[in-house]
Residue, then its C-alpha position, 0 to 999 in steps of 0.5 A: m538455504t540462502e535468502e537468494v535461494q528462498n527468493k527464487i523458490a518464492k518467485v517460481y512458486e508464484l509462477v506456478n499459481r499465477g502464471e500463464q499456461g506455458e509459464r505454469e508448466a515450466a515453473k512446475k518443473a523448475l519448482d520440482k527440481l528446486l524441492k528435490k535439490y534442497n530436500l523440501d516439501e510443500s509445507a516448507i514452501a508455505a513458510i518461504k512464500l511469506r517474506r518480511y518486507t518494510f515500508k518507510y513512512s514519515t507522516n501520519l498521512e503516509l501511514m493512513l495511505l499504506s493501510q488503505l492500499i492494503e485494505y484495497f488491494l489485499k481485501g480478505k487477506e490476513v496481513a501480519a504487520y507492526r510499526d517499528t520506530r527504533m531506527c526510523r519510522e517503518v511498517v514491517m509486514k509479511l507478504e507474498y512476493v507478488d503482493f509486495i510488488l503491488i503494494d510497494t509500487a502503488y504506495e510509492y506512486f500514491r505517496r508522491h502524488m498525495k504529498a503534492q496534492y497536500k502541499k498544494l491544497c492544505l499547506p497554505k491553510i496551515n501556514r496561515c496559522r501563527s503559532v505551532k499549537t494552532k498549526n498542529k490543530r489546523r493540520a489535524e482538522l484538515q488531514d482526515l478530510f483531505f485523506r478521505k477526499y483523496v482516497v475517493a478521488s483516486k478510487i482506491y476504496h471499496t463501496d462498504q467504506l463510503e459514508t454519507v455526511d449530513l451537511s446540515t450538521l457541519t459548522d460553517k468552518e467545516r463546510k468551507d474546508r470541504m469546499a476548499l478541498s473539493g479540488v483534490q485530484g486523485g492519482e491514476y494508478n494502473s497495476q501491471v497486467s503481467t505477473g512480473l514473475y519470470l524464471e531465471a536460468 
């Protein structure tokens, strides 16, 4: 069975489960035909519906973002993932087709938006440092704080992920960094209303 056929079966299966009433009925008939044609049973669909997808990243921030989006959008689902750095930096995951579309579109949107915010607010502070060592130290100091503020501003978190911070325990430098990064603007991502799955003739 070709990959194209497997993708088609996965899409039709998603329509059976997540489509509107009319879509479900048509998808169920199409799925039965495909199962009969390729001599498959329900257990074979379970293996087909989880496909291997890759997400490229270039910085630690992007890796943190991808992890947060999976936690936010797919909470409660077990996602098998690993990092592959042989040819390029990428995260390999096994996902259902609809989950892949959701994570992929959200990741691309937030990655670009976050990068622009990071350049605007953090890079000027990092570039003030003269040596590579101090730049790396400053980047590490700002990165986690920036990411937490960006996630909260973008509303891509669950309430159990929030932590309260006692400002009296912070140093003057940490307080100044918090003030400087208080202008972080979050992204406004709206996930698609429809399932994005359509039957092909």
